[in-house]
N, C-alpha and C positions, 0 to 999 in steps of 0.2 A: 314683824321681826323675823330673823333668820334663826333656825334651830342651832343649838350647840353641835359641834361636830360628833359624829358617831360612826361606828363600823356597821356594815349591813351584810346579812347573810340571807339566802333564800333556800332553805333545805328542800330536797325533793321527796323526802319521806317523813313520816311522823316520828320514827325512831331518831333520825337525824335532828329533828327539831327539838325533841326532848333532851337529846345529848347536848346540844348547843345551849339550851336553857339551863341545864344542870351545871355546865361548865362556867357559865358567866353569872348565875345567880342573880342578886339584886341589881347587878349592873346591866341587865338585859330587859328589853321590853318586847312583847309580842305584837306584831302588826298583823291585824285581820283585814278589815276593809279600810281602816285608817280614818274613818269618820270622827272618831273620838280621839285618837292618839295623835294625829297630825296637828290639830289646833293646839293641843297641850305642848307639843314639841316646839311649835312656832312661837308660843308665848313664853318658852323656857320655864314652864311650870314643872317640867321633868327634863333631866338631861342624861339619858342612859348612855353607856359606853357602846352598846350594840343593839341594833334592832333586828329581830328575827321575823322575817316575812313568811307567813303560812300560805301564801297564795299559790304556791307551785306544788301543793300536796293534794293530789286528786282524791285521796281517800276521805278528805275532810269536807268534800262537797257532795251534794245530791240529796235526794229524798227517796225513801223506800218504805214499802209496806212490810212490817215485821209482825204479822199475825194480829196481836191485840194492840199494837201501837204503830204509830207513824214515827219514823226516825229521820230527823233533819240534821244533816251534817253542819258543823259549826261554821264552816266557811261558805255555806250557801247564801247567795245574795238575797236581800229582802224581796226583790221583784220576782225571783224564781219561786220563793215561798208563797207569795201573794197570789201567784198565777197557777199553782200546782193543783191539779184536780184531786189528788189523794188528800191534800191538806183541806181543800174545800169540802170534801165529802165527810171526812172523819174528824176534823178539827177546825170547824168553821170559824170558831172564835179567833184562831190565829190568822186566818185569811182576812177577816174583817179588821183586825187591829193593824196588820201590816199596811193596809190601804191608807191608814191615817198617819203613818210614819213618815215625817218630814216631807220631802218633795221627790220627784222622779229621779233626780240626779243622785240623791243620797240612797234611794232604794236600789239603784243599779250598782253603787259602789259598796255600801255598807253590807255587813253580813249578819246573819241571825245570831250566831254564837258570839260574835264580837260585841254586839249591842248588849246581850245578856251578861256577858262577862264584865263589861264596863259597869253594870249595876247602877245606873242612874235611877234614883227612885222616881224621876219624872219621865223615864223611858217608857215607850208604848208596849213593850213586849213582856216585861216581867210579870205584870198582873194577869195577862191572859195565860201564860205558861203556868203560873201559880194556881190559878182557877181550875185549870185542866189536869192538875196533879202531875205535871211534867217531871221528868227525871233527867239529870245532867250526867253525862258520861265524861269522866276526867281521866287523863293519862299522864303518868309521871314515871320517874326512874323505877318506882316500886310496882308498877303495873297499872291496871285500870280499875277504877272504882266508880260506883254509881251513887249519886247524891239526890235525894228527892228535892223538889222545888222548895218544900217547906223548911229545908235546912240549908239551901244553896245561898240564899240572900242573907248575909250576916249582918251588915251595917251599910252606912253610907259609902257607896262605891267600893263595897267590900263583899267578897263571896267566899265560898268554901274552897275555891281553887288555891292551892298552895303556890309558893314562889317558883317551884320546879315542876309545876303541872300545867297541862293544856286542856282546854275544853274541846272535846273531839265531836260530840254529837248530843242532840237533845231528843229524848223519847217522849212522845206525846200519846198517852192512852186514848184509844178511839172513843169518840163521842158521836158516833154515827146516828143521824136523825135528830140530835139535840139542836134546838134553836139557839141562836147566838147574836150578840150585838155588843159593839164597843161604842160607848158614848163619851165623847171627848169634848172638854170645854176649853176654848182658847180665845184670846183677844184678837189675834191675827192669824192668818193662814199659815200652816207649817210650823207653828210655834210648839215648844214643849207644852204639854198639857198642864193647865193650872190644877185641874182634877180631871181624871178619867175613870170610867167604870167598865170593866169587862164582865159580861154576864152570859152564861149559857145555861139553858134550862131543858129539862126532859118532861114531856107531857104524857099522860096516861088517861085515855078515855076522855080527853078534852079538859082534864084538870092538870094543874102543875104538880108534878110528882117529886121533882128534885131541882135544886138550883145550885149553881157554883158561881161565886162572884169575887172578882179581884179588884182592888182599889189602887189607882196610880197616883202618886204624889200626895199620899196621905200620911206619910211617915218617912223614916230613913230607909225603908225598904218597901217593896210591894207588899200588900196586905190582903188577907182574905176577910171578906165581910161575913164572918161566921154567924153573928147574931141575925143577920138578914136571911142567911141560908137556913137557919134553924126555924125562923118564923115562918118562912114560905113553906117549909117541909111540914110544919104544923097546921097549915091551912090558912094562914094570914093572907090578906090581900096585899097587893103590891105596894100600896100607899102606906099601910101600917108597917109592913116589914121594912121598907125603905127608910122609915123614920129611925131605924136602929143602925143605919149605915156608918155613922160616925163613932160608934162605940169602940173603944180601944185604939183610936187613931191619935197620932200626934203630928198633924200636918205643920209644915213650915209657915212662917209669915215673911212675906217679902213684898216687893213693889206690885206684884200681880194680885195680892190679897192676903189678909191675915188669916190666922188658923181658924177662927170662928167662921169666916167667909168660906173657907175651903170645906169645913164640916157641913155647912148649909148646902154647898154645891154637891157634896157627896150624896146627901139625902135626895136631892132633886134628881141628879143624874142616875142614881141607882134605880129609882122608880121608872124613869124613862127606859133604862137599859133592860130591865126585867120585862116590862111590857112589850118592848120591841122584840126581845128574844122569844117571848111567848107568842108573838104574832098578833098581839092585841092592838 
């Protein structure tokens, strides 16, 4: 299908983008990489009066070291994030998850912040950022605020970003030296995950001292496997801890599998992800 007619602007600065968004309100849509928005427009599931393209704002792109955190600009393409040495060293879980995201074409066009702002519970980035205790920097007419990942994902395709705000960057606390693994289950290559598990672990003296685990497509938002984390911290082995992975989850039922099947997958994949992250 052909999208409904809309106006188009490409601001050169963040201030211009915020002003345009404030002016048009609900009638505007933000364009990042376009991998989520363009199909929606083509199917006429949304018909904005104006599309605001963030692609010409240099300040929204790039990766930098900010002391205790790695900062990823919202408009940074996935392939840049996946190949960046700072991310690989200090946030290995992000590097591993990005390599599983769609195909090479999408990774070159899609953006890190755009995917997170879209907030698809089957997206590959929400669970890793949640597991790493990421923070989202959001800018609007009232200034800039920072939202922790635990409060960013509000519901199905819904985030803490207000209608007149723009996600500008994502801060990932450094997890230098932590083992990491992203275990994704699909029926065909490049598919959205039926279930995926993002695990990062810290070892001390050969024993697992701490684990952080995020679940993909196990509810309306990315989830932390808190029961598994607590069990591992308490000395449980990977198999015993992974048996708790489905606690507190409400996965969907669809043609790829019903809720009980996804809960079974979560337990199996969590065990695999923890063992792989620990180098076992």
